[in-house]
C-alpha positions, -999 to 999 in steps of 0.1 A, spaced: -742 -546 420 -752 -507 426 -728 -481 441 -722 -474 477 -746 -449 489 -731 -420 505 -742 -382 511 -727 -372 479 -747 -395 456 -779 -399 478 -787 -361 482 -792 -334 458 -767 -307 464 -781 -274 479 -793 -249 453 -769 -220 457 -784 -186 470 -780 -155 445 -763 -137 475 -734 -164 476 -731 -160 439 -729 -124 443 -703 -125 471 -681 -150 448 -683 -128 419 -675 -99 442 -645 -116 456 -633 -127 422 -635 -93 409 -616 -77 437 -588 -103 433 -587 -95 395 -584 -57 403 -557 -61 430 -538 -85 409 -539 -57 379 -530 -29 406 -500 -52 417 -488 -57 382 -492 -21 373 -474 -9 405 -445 -35 396 -444 -23 361 -442 15 373 -413 4 398 -393 -15 372 -397 17 347 -384 41 375 -356 20 384 -346 19 346 -353 56 340 -328 64 372 -305 42 358 -303 56 324 -302 90 341 -271 81 362 -254 68 331 -256 101 309 -233 129 314 -249 161 333 -255 188 309 -240 221 310 -256 249 322 -279 270 299 -264 303 290 -283 329 308 -300 359 288 -289 392 303 -311 415 317 -330 436 294 -337 473 301 -369 482 315 -387 502 290 -417 516 289 -449 500 280 -462 524 250 -501 525 246 -514 519 210 -542 532 196 -566 511 178 -585 527 151 
């Protein structure tokens, strides 16, 4: 005996329009781009936390010894031959 007739096996599916294909592609691409941006942001946060923890563990460097003030001198004009 033959299969029971239903709308799924009796009628052919309606052809998809190019616009709906474009919308599907667009939404898929946007989802992929958003997922990449989210993972990049998460990685940035993770690295920032690691850097801050590492900096907190290191001792603070001693202040660098400054140079003394230089005596203000005249700028000599050099003659170029």
